[in-house]
C-alpha positions in Angstrom: -13.6 -35.6 21.5 -13.2 -31.8 21.6 -12.0 -32.2 25.3 -9.4 -33.9 24.2 -8.2 -32.0 21.2 -6.3 -28.8 23.5 -6.4 -25.6 21.6 -3.2 -24.5 22.8 -1.1 -27.4 20.5 -2.4 -24.5 17.8 0.0 -22.1 19.5 3.2 -23.8 21.2 5.1 -23.7 18.0 7.0 -20.6 18.1 7.8 -19.0 14.7 11.0 -17.0 14.8 12.0 -14.4 12.2 16.1 -13.2 12.9 17.1 -9.8 11.6 17.9 -10.3 7.2 14.1 -12.2 7.3 12.4 -9.3 9.4 14.2 -6.2 6.9 13.6 -8.2 4.0 9.7 -8.6 4.8 9.4 -4.9 6.0 10.8 -4.1 2.9 8.8 -5.8 0.7 5.5 -4.4 2.4 7.6 -0.7 1.9 7.5 -1.0 -1.6 4.1 -2.4 -1.4 2.9 0.7 -0.3 4.6 2.5 -2.5 3.3 0.8 -5.4 0.2 1.8 -3.7 0.4 4.9 -3.4 1.9 5.5 -6.9 -1.2 3.2 -8.4 -3.3 5.7 -6.5 -1.4 8.5 -7.8 -1.6 7.5 -11.5 -5.3 6.6 -10.8 -6.3 10.3 -10.1 -3.8 11.9 -12.7 -5.6 10.1 -15.6 -9.1 10.6 -14.7 -8.1 14.2 -14.3 -6.5 14.2 -18.2 -9.4 11.8 -19.5 -11.8 14.6 -18.1 -9.7 18.2 -19.7 -9.7 15.7 -22.8 -13.4 15.0 -22.5 -14.4 19.4 -22.3 -11.5 19.8 -24.8 -13.2 17.2 -27.4 -16.7 18.9 -26.6 -15.7 22.2 -27.2 -13.8 21.1 -31.0 -17.3 19.3 -31.4 -18.9 22.6 -30.6 -16.7 24.5 -32.8 -17.6 22.6 -35.8 -21.6 23.0 -35.6 -20.7 26.6 -35.2 -18.6 26.5 -38.3 -21.5 25.3 -40.2 -23.9 27.2 -39.0 -21.1 30.5 -39.7 -21.3 28.6 -43.3 -24.9 28.8 -43.9 -25.3 32.3 -42.3 -22.8 34.1 -44.6 -24.4 32.6 -48.1 -27.7 33.5 -46.5 -26.7 36.8 -46.1 -24.4 37.2 -49.7 -27.5 35.6 -51.0 -29.4 38.2 -50.0 -27.6 40.8 -50.4 -27.2 40.0 -54.1 -30.9 40.0 -54.5 -31.7 43.0 -52.3 -30.5 47.1 -53.0 -29.6 47.1 -49.2 -25.7 48.2 -48.4 -25.8 47.3 -44.9 -25.9 43.2 -45.8 -22.1 43.5 -47.7 -20.7 45.7 -44.6 -21.8 43.1 -41.8 -19.8 39.7 -44.0 -16.8 42.7 -44.7 -17.5 43.7 -40.8 -16.6 40.3 -39.9 -14.1 39.5 -42.5 -15.7 36.9 -44.4 -15.2 36.7 -47.4 -17.5 34.3 -49.7 -17.3 33.4 -53.7 -20.7 31.3 -55.0 -19.0 28.5 -57.6 -21.0 27.8 -59.9 -23.7 25.0 -58.1 -21.7 24.1 -55.3 -20.8 26.9 -53.3 -18.4 27.5 -50.2 -17.5 30.2 -48.0 -14.4 30.9 -46.5 -13.3 33.1 -43.2 -10.9 35.6 -43.6 -8.1 35.7 -41.3 -8.9 38.0 -38.3 -6.9 41.6 -38.7 -5.2 42.0 -35.7 -6.1 45.7 -33.8 
């Protein structure tokens, strides 16, 4: 059965392409190649931007943590300066331009604007 089948029959039909079909096919494949390159470039830039955004977000989160720590430190320094007679503690807050005013039981710390030298 296989001997009766000729593999040459598969290749006897030739497909001819005229110039217009060739240029259309070449143009479409060029457009697809450009789109692929654009996709790769955009993926790289988005990944890079996401990495930068992640670093910025972690810096902001660390800043919030440090701000809370600074508030606690200012409250402790202020409370120690009111209990002791050491003027250095009040000077420490003044040098760092940190003002603290207790308001009843709910005390908050407000940092002053830094002076430019």
